[in-house]
Residue, then its C-alpha position, 0 to 999 in steps of 0.5 A: m715720816r710720810n711721803g719721804y719726809v724725814l725729820p733731821l736728828a736735831l729736830v727730832l731731839g728738839l721735838a722730844w725736848l719740847r714734850a719733856g718736863s715735870g708735873a703732876q695731875g691732870k685737869p679736874a673733871d666735873a662729874g655731873a650726872h648730866l654729863a658724859k665722857a668720850t675717850f679718843a687716841g689720836g697721836c700726840f694728845w697736845c694736838m687732840e685737845p684744841p678741836f674738842d675744846k672749840l665745840n659748844g657743849v664740851v666742858s673739858t678735855t684731859s690729856g692722859y693715858t689709857g689702853g694699857t696695863k701699867v698702873d699710874p704710868s708717867y709720860e716717860e714710861v708711856s712714851s718709851g712704849g712699854t706700858g701698852h697705853a696710848e696717848s689719849v684725850e678724855v672729853l667731858y661733854d653735855p649730850a644736850k648740846v653736842s652729840y657723840e656723833q659730832l665728837l666722832d666726826v671731829f675725831w676722824h678729821n683730826i687723825d690719820p686713820t690709815v696707819q697703825d702704831k704711828q701718827f705723823c712724826d710720832f711712832g710706836h703703839q703708844y701713838r695708835t689711833a683708837i676710839f675707847t667706848h664707855d658703853e654699848t651705845q658708844k660702841r654702836l655709834a663708833e662702829q657705824s661711824k667707822q663703817a660710814l667713813e669706809k664707804s665715803k672716805p676721800f682717801a685710798g687707804q684703809v681705816l685702821t683705827e681700833i674701837v675698844p672698850t675703855g679701861r682706866f684713864y690716867p690723867a697726864e702730868e699737869y704740864h701736858q694739860d692745855y699745852y697749846k694754851k700754856n705754850p703756844v709757840r712751842y705747840k705751833f713749832y711742834r705741830y708744824n714740824c711734825g707735819r700734822d696739818r700737811r698730812l691732814e690736808q692730804l687726807w681730808g682736803k683741808a686741814p682743821a682749825h686748831 
């Protein structure tokens, strides 16, 4: 709900219905020693998988929950806002093919970093933006990236995205994984009506491919 855009109640209920369902575990991850993990929160995790999946060197993306205290949270619990977790994506990647700096650049251009506890039509602490760092190198690079963005940003607002150490990551239910591939029509309907690309274009000048 930005710039006076208000979603009708029926549409809000429809978007909530689209994001409901049943399922179990997330996608399995290859734990190869040559691979690394990066974790980002950028609002709806459905919309954060596609930009990373497109990168050469990204092995997999997993939608899930992190940053809170609830053990083994369900989607319903996280979306209610009582767990402290954020909807997030865990990116498994090959550092020899894609750098962490490149992942950070993709992350920034797919979020609205100027708001707290919301992204586009989704409101609540569970929809905050965050970079969850796995080690000191990631922390340093994330902080440098944020500082550089604050100097070069093409928008007026402050960069409010938090940078925090990662905690345990809980894969979301299976029906959330690769949602944009499994349910392309519903995904596009949600993304369009949530105003994500409209806002990204306002911020960055051009909406990212998805």
